[in-house]
C-alpha distance (Angstrom), angle and dihedral (degrees) to the residues before:
residue distance angle dihedral
X1 . . .
X2 3.79 . .
X3 3.77 115.7 .
X4 3.81 100.9 -140.4
X5 3.78 94.3 178.7
X6 3.80 89.0 58.5
X7 3.79 91.2 45.2
X8 3.80 90.8 51.0
X9 3.81 90.0 53.0
X10 3.79 91.1 49.5
X11 3.78 90.5 51.0
X12 3.81 90.4 49.3
X13 3.80 89.1 54.0
X14 3.80 90.5 54.3
X15 3.82 89.9 49.8
X16 3.78 93.7 47.1
X17 3.79 91.6 53.4
X18 3.80 90.4 57.8
X19 3.81 99.8 53.6
X20 3.82 87.8 -147.6
X21 3.80 127.6 129.6
X22 3.79 103.0 -101.7
X23 3.80 135.1 175.0
X24 3.81 121.2 -175.4
X25 3.79 136.9 175.9
X26 3.79 127.6 -172.4
X27 3.84 133.4 -174.8
X28 3.78 130.2 -178.2
X29 3.77 100.9 -141.8
X30 3.79 93.6 -161.0
X31 3.80 97.8 59.4
X32 3.80 104.7 11.8
X33 3.82 94.9 -116.9
X34 3.79 110.8 149.7
X35 3.78 143.5 166.0
X36 3.76 138.1 178.7
X37 3.80 139.3 -164.8
X38 3.79 110.9 -147.1
X39 3.79 85.5 -20.9
X40 3.79 95.0 158.0
X41 3.85 95.1 49.1
X42 3.81 114.1 121.4
X43 3.80 109.7 -117.1
X44 3.79 134.6 176.1
X45 3.77 103.8 -92.6
X46 3.81 100.2 -154.5
X47 3.82 105.1 -179.6
X48 3.81 93.6 -16.2
X49 3.81 85.9 88.2
X50 3.80 86.4 72.9
X51 3.82 88.5 77.1
X52 3.81 89.0 65.5
X53 3.80 90.5 47.3
X54 3.81 90.2 51.5
X55 3.80 91.6 47.9
X56 3.80 91.8 51.3
X57 3.80 93.7 45.4
X58 3.79 94.0 50.1
X59 3.80 91.0 48.7
X60 3.81 88.3 53.6
X61 3.80 89.3 49.8
X62 3.78 91.1 49.3
X63 3.77 90.8 51.1
X64 3.78 91.6 50.1
X65 3.84 96.2 -114.0
X66 3.82 94.9 114.4
X67 3.81 131.0 29.7
X68 3.79 120.6 -143.4
X69 3.81 87.4 -145.2
X70 3.82 94.7 58.2
X71 3.83 110.7 118.1
X72 3.78 122.9 -135.6
X73 3.81 125.2 -167.4
X74 3.79 120.9 -132.0
X75 3.78 111.2 -116.1
X76 3.81 119.8 -154.0
X77 3.80 94.8 -141.9
X78 3.80 91.1 58.7
X79 3.80 94.9 54.1
X80 3.82 114.7 126.4
X81 3.80 134.0 -174.6
X82 3.78 128.0 -124.8
X83 3.77 127.7 66.8
X84 3.77 122.3 2.9
X85 3.76 143.1 56.8
X86 3.83 105.7 -113.4
X87 3.83 90.9 84.3
X88 3.83 87.9 63.9
X89 3.81 95.5 53.7
X90 3.77 130.7 88.8
X91 3.77 115.6 -93.1
X92 3.78 126.6 -111.0
X93 3.79 90.7 47.9
X94 3.81 112.9 140.8
X95 3.82 118.8 -131.9
X96 3.79 127.5 -177.8
X97 3.77 121.5 -124.1
X98 3.79 86.8 -113.9
X99 3.82 91.4 56.0
X100 3.80 92.6 46.6
X101 3.81 90.7 49.9
X102 3.79 91.4 49.8
X103 3.83 92.2 49.2
X104 3.82 90.7 47.6
X105 3.80 91.1 56.4
X106 3.79 108.6 32.4
X107 3.81 98.5 41.8
X108 3.80 97.5 14.0
X109 3.82 92.4 -122.1
X110 3.81 108.9 -163.5
X111 3.80 95.2 -163.1
X112 3.80 90.8 53.2
X113 3.81 89.8 46.3
X114 3.78 94.5 53.9
X115 3.82 91.1 48.1
X116 3.81 88.9 54.5
X117 3.78 93.2 45.9
X118 3.80 88.2 53.6
X119 3.80 90.6 48.0
X120 3.79 95.5 49.8
X121 3.80 100.9 30.3
X122 3.83 126.9 -119.8
X123 3.80 92.1 -113.9
X124 3.80 90.8 53.8
X125 3.80 91.6 50.4
X126 3.80 91.0 51.8
X127 3.78 90.9 45.8
X128 3.81 87.6 58.1
X129 3.80 89.8 52.6
X130 3.79 91.1 51.0
X131 3.80 95.3 44.4
X132 3.79 90.2 46.2
X133 3.78 91.4 54.2
X134 3.78 98.7 -115.0
X135 3.79 106.8 160.6
X136 3.80 104.4 -167.0
X137 3.80 104.1 22.5
X138 3.80 120.3 107.0
X139 3.81 136.9 151.6
X140 3.81 110.0 -143.6
X141 3.82 103.2 158.8
X142 3.76 144.4 19.8
X143 3.76 120.8 -100.9
X144 3.84 112.1 -76.3
X145 3.81 92.8 6.0
X146 3.79 95.0 147.6
X147 3.79 93.9 171.4
X148 3.81 90.5 59.2
X149 3.79 89.7 47.1
X150 3.80 91.5 53.3
X151 3.81 87.3 53.7
X152 3.79 89.1 57.9
X153 3.77 97.5 -99.5
X154 3.80 118.4 134.9
X155 3.79 143.1 145.9
X156 3.79 119.3 -98.6
X157 3.78 141.0 -177.8
X158 3.82 141.2 151.9
X159 3.77 133.7 -126.7
X160 3.83 89.3 -112.8
X161 3.83 90.7 54.8
X162 3.79 93.1 48.3
X163 3.80 90.3 49.0
X164 3.78 89.3 51.5
X165 3.81 91.8 53.5
X166 3.79 93.0 48.1
X167 3.79 93.0 44.9
X168 3.81 91.5 51.5
X169 3.82 90.1 52.3
X170 3.79 91.0 49.1
X171 3.81 93.7 47.0
X172 3.82 93.8 40.2
X173 3.82 91.9 -135.2
X174 3.86 98.2 131.7
X175 3.76 102.2 29.8
X176 3.74 121.8 36.5
X177 3.81 127.1 -111.2
X178 3.80 97.8 -82.3
X179 3.81 98.9 44.8
X180 3.83 92.5 42.5
X181 3.81 89.8 52.4
X182 3.79 90.7 48.2
X183 3.82 90.9 51.0
X184 3.79 92.0 51.5
X185 3.81 92.3 44.8
X186 3.80 90.8 53.8
X187 3.83 93.5 45.0
X188 3.81 90.0 51.6
X189 3.81 88.6 59.9
X190 3.82 91.1 60.3
X191 3.80 111.4 144.1
X192 3.83 97.3 -157.9
X193 3.79 106.2 84.9
X194 3.81 103.8 151.1
X195 3.82 100.1 95.5
X196 3.83 118.7 46.1
X197 3.81 90.8 15.4
X198 3.80 95.0 40.1
X199 3.82 96.3 111.0
X200 3.82 98.1 21.9
X201 3.79 130.2 91.1
X202 3.79 115.5 -76.7
X203 3.79 96.3 -124.5
X204 3.81 95.1 54.9
X205 3.80 109.4 122.6
X206 3.83 111.9 -122.9
X207 3.81 122.5 165.6
X208 3.77 98.2 -155.9
X209 3.81 148.7 151.6
X210 3.78 125.8 -151.8
X211 3.79 136.0 -163.3
X212 3.78 136.4 -171.2
X213 3.79 144.1 -179.0
X214 3.79 130.6 161.1
X215 3.82 107.8 -46.9
X216 3.82 89.7 -5.8
X217 3.81 129.7 103.8
X218 3.79 127.6 172.3
X219 3.79 133.8 -179.7
X220 3.77 134.5 167.1
X221 3.77 129.6 172.7
X222 3.77 151.7 157.2
X223 3.84 110.3 -113.0
X224 3.80 117.6 -147.3
X225 3.79 108.0 -165.6
X226 3.80 132.8 165.7
X227 3.81 93.9 -103.0
X228 3.78 106.7 21.7
X229 3.80 143.5 17.6
X230 3.79 120.1 -145.5
X231 3.79 144.3 156.8
X232 3.77 125.5 -125.6
X233 3.78 125.6 -177.6
X234 3.81 121.8 -176.0
X235 3.82 122.9 -179.1
X236 3.80 118.2 -174.4
X237 3.82 128.8 -177.1
X238 3.78 137.5 157.0
X239 3.79 87.2 44.2
X240 3.81 122.0 159.5
X241 3.81 88.1 -123.3
X242 3.79 140.0 -9.1
X243 3.81 91.0 -113.3
X244 3.78 91.3 56.3
X245 3.81 90.6 47.7
X246 3.79 90.9 52.0
X247 3.80 90.3 49.1
X248 3.79 90.6 50.6
X249 3.80 91.6 52.4
X250 3.79 88.9 48.5
X251 3.82 92.6 50.5
X252 3.82 92.6 50.6
X253 3.79 90.9 46.8
X254 3.81 92.4 49.7
X255 3.80 92.2 47.8
X256 3.82 91.5 53.8
X257 3.81 93.4 42.6
X258 3.81 92.1 52.4
X259 3.81 95.0 41.2
X260 3.79 96.1 55.0
X261 3.79 89.4 53.9
X262 3.79 100.8 -124.3
């Protein structure tokens, strides 16, 4: 029997040693046991907001309002910097909604993300957050919209909200079977593996999404292990450096992985 109260205290000790601003949420998917540390605190989402965009998009696909096979042309005037590869390609290429979704998640492509925000609508994405019961998650600006950021607009979430999104995908209680499976399949292709998986074996299956800004690192994922499935979300900001924030996420992840005996 796993003593989750003891594990929570051990995680708190790791956090306290860092002096960073940290929010974590954990759930044992086999028995429903869960705990959080500052799990309801509003934090800058960085690219974690892309999970909400994915959820909204796939719901629209499920309802027949959007087709994953629809092709969209890259437009030069919509190009943005930051993470991703689309900005490096020639314009007038056609990409399917499915391809843009995949790029948004597995390499956090900002250009692809903004195209999808435009396709769905920011209000519709935030309506999903509200209807879904997310308390601290809101999309207020496109990726790399520095003018909006200077006006005080940003994207926010909490580790509890991210856990709720991931748990719903795992349990297939918001999206149906096919769209939930697609979401997990895409998340399993995630290219960023140096946070939650930092000190774990390379072949461990984690369906996750990351996010980062200066002195901020986020990661949340569904862990599929031989003996137990669980969700862990760790959001870190006000870190001394991004490397130290990644190491902290890795230490917390390793502590939980070892403690649950998988």
